N, C-alpha and C positions, 0 to 999 in steps of 0.2 A: 960501948959504941966505938967504932973505929974512927980515927981522926979524919979520914977522907969523907966518911959519911956524915960528919958533923956539919960541914960547909956545903954539902951537895944539895941542889935544888930538887924538890919533888918532881918526878916524871909525870907529864900529862900530855894531852894531844897538842897543845900549843907549842910545847918544847919540841915535839917530833916534827911539826911543820917547819919550825924555824931551822931545825937541823937539816931538813931536806933542802930548803932554800939556800942555806949556806953551802951545802955540798954542790948544788947545781951551779951556784955562782962561781965556785972554784973550778968547775969543769970547763976546759977550753972549748971554744966554738967548733974547733975541728973535730972534737970528739962527740958530734951530734949523733943522735940515735940512728941506726941503719935505716929505719923506715922513713925518717925525715930526709935523709940523703937520697933515697930512691925517688921520693916525690919531686924533689928539685930536679933530678936528672930527667924524669919524665916530662916535666914542664918545659925544660930547655929543649928537649927533643921535639916536643909538640910545636913550640915556637919556631924552631928551625924549619920543621916540615911545613908549617903554615906560611912562612916566608917564601919557601920554594914553590908551593902551590900558587901563591899570589903572583909570583914572578911569571910562572907558566901561563896563568890566566891572562895577565897583561900582554904577554907576548902573543898569545893566541888571538886576543882581541885586535892587536895591531896588525897581525897578518891577515885577519879577516877583513879589516877595514881597507888594507892595501888591495886585497883581492877584489873587494867590491868596487873600488875606484877603477882598477884595471878593467874589470868586466864592463862597467858603465862606459868607459872610453872606447873599448872594443865594439860595443853595441852601437855607440854613436858614430864611430868611424865607418862601421859596416853600413849604417843607414845612409851616411853622406856619400861614401865612395863606392858603394856597391854597383853603381851605374857608370863607373869610370870608362870601361871599355865601350859600352854602348854609346855614351856621350861623345867619346872620341870619334866613333864612326859617324855619328850624326853631324859632326863638324864638316865633313865632306859635303853633306847636303847643303849646309849653310853657305859654304864657299861657292857651290854651284849656283845657288840662288843669287848671291852677290855678283857673281860673274855675269849672270844673265842681265842684271840691271846695268852693269857697267859696259856691257857690249853695245848698248845703244848710244850713239854719239850724243854729246850734250846738246847740239843744235836741234837734232831730231827729237830728243826728249822734251826740249822746251816747247817745240811747236807741234807736239804729237796731239792728234785728235782721233776721235772715233775708236775703232777697234785697238789700234796701237796704244792709245792712252789708257784704255780700259785694261789691256794686257799688262802694261807697266804698273798700273796701280794695283792690280791683282798680285803681281810678283812682289811688289814692295810690301803689301799687306801680309803675304805669306812669310816673308823674311822677318817682319816684326813679330808676328805670331809665333814663329819658330824660336826666336830669341827669348821671348817672354816665357815660353814653355820650358826652355833650357834653364832660365833663371829660377823658375819655380822649383826646379830640381837641383839647385845649388851651382849651376854652371853659369858663369858671368863672363861677358865679352869685355876684353881689354880695349880701351880707347886711348892709346898713349901719345897721340900726336900732340906736340907742344909740351909734353912732359919731359922731365929729366930721365935719361936712359938708366934703366934698372936691369942689371945683368940677371937678376933673379926672375924677371918677368919678360924681358925682351932679348932678342937675338939680333945683333947688328949685322946687316948684310953689306952695307957700303957707307961711305962718308960723303956728305954734301957740303961743299964750301959755302958758308953763309955766316959772315961776320955780324949780321944784324941780330943774331940770337946767341945766347950763351953756348959755349962749347959743350957738346954732349947732349944737346936737346934733340928729341925725336922730331924730325922734319917730315918724314914720309913713312907710311905704314904699307908694306908690301902685302902682308897677310895678317889678319886679325888674330890676336891671341885670346885664350880662354883659361879661366881658372875654375876649379871645382873645390868648394870648401876653402881650405887654406893651402891648397896645392895647385901647382901649375899644370893644367891639362895640356896646353900647347903654348909655347912662348910666341909673342908677336914678332914677326920679321919686320925690321924697321931700317930706315936710313937715318943716320945721325949727323947732326950739324958739326962742322969743323971750321975753326978759324975765328970764332967769336971769343968774347971774354970768358974766363973760367966761371963755373957755377957759383963759387963763393963770392966772386967780385961782381957778379952780374947785378945783384940787388943794390950794391953800393954805387955802381956806375949809374944805374937807373935813377937813383935818388938825387943825382947831380944834374944840373941844367945841361942839356944837349948830350947827356950820357957820358960826359968826359970829366976829367979831373980838374979842368980849368973852366971857371964860369965865363960865359960869353959877355963881353962888355956891351952896354946899351948904346 
C-alpha cells in the first residue's frame, strides 16, 4: 500500500456532496451560471417596462380627467351663455318699457285714474314679468344706486358734487346694467358722487358723532 492511500478517507456520496459545496463556496458571485444571469436581466427589463406602462397609464388618466373637466365647463358655459346675443337684444325691449313708464309725469301718475291707471299698471306688470323671465335664464338687472362705483360693472358718465356721501358713490343711474352668469352683458351707465369723504374713511367718519373727527360738546 502506498503512503498516500494509507491516510486517505474512503470515497462515498457524502464526501462528494461536501466537495461540491466547497467548490461552490469558492466560486465568486460574479461567476454565476449563465441561465441565472439571464433570469435577472429579464426580471429587471420587465420591472422597467412595468414602471413605464404605469407612468403612461397615470398620464392618460390625468389627461382624461382634465378633458372631462374642460368638457363639463364648456357644456355649462354653453348652457348659460348660449342666449347672450338674444338677451342683449331683449334689453332694448326692457329699456323701451321703462321709458314708457318714465314718460308719464310723476303728478299725473300719482293722480291717474281709469284707463290711464290701468295702462300704467299693465306696463309696470309687463316690465316685472320681463325681468323675471330674463332672471330665470341667468340675466340679472343691476341696481347700483347708492353702491360703490365698480368699473367692472358700471360705466361713469359724469360726476355729481355731493359731499353728503362718500366719494365714488353711484348717485344716479342713467341706464340699467345687466349681467348674464358671471359676465357683464351691459354695464350700468351711472353718475358718480364727487367731493365727499373717501370710501375708506366713510365708515370711520360715520361712526363718530356728527360724522366729524371732533365730538360735539353738550
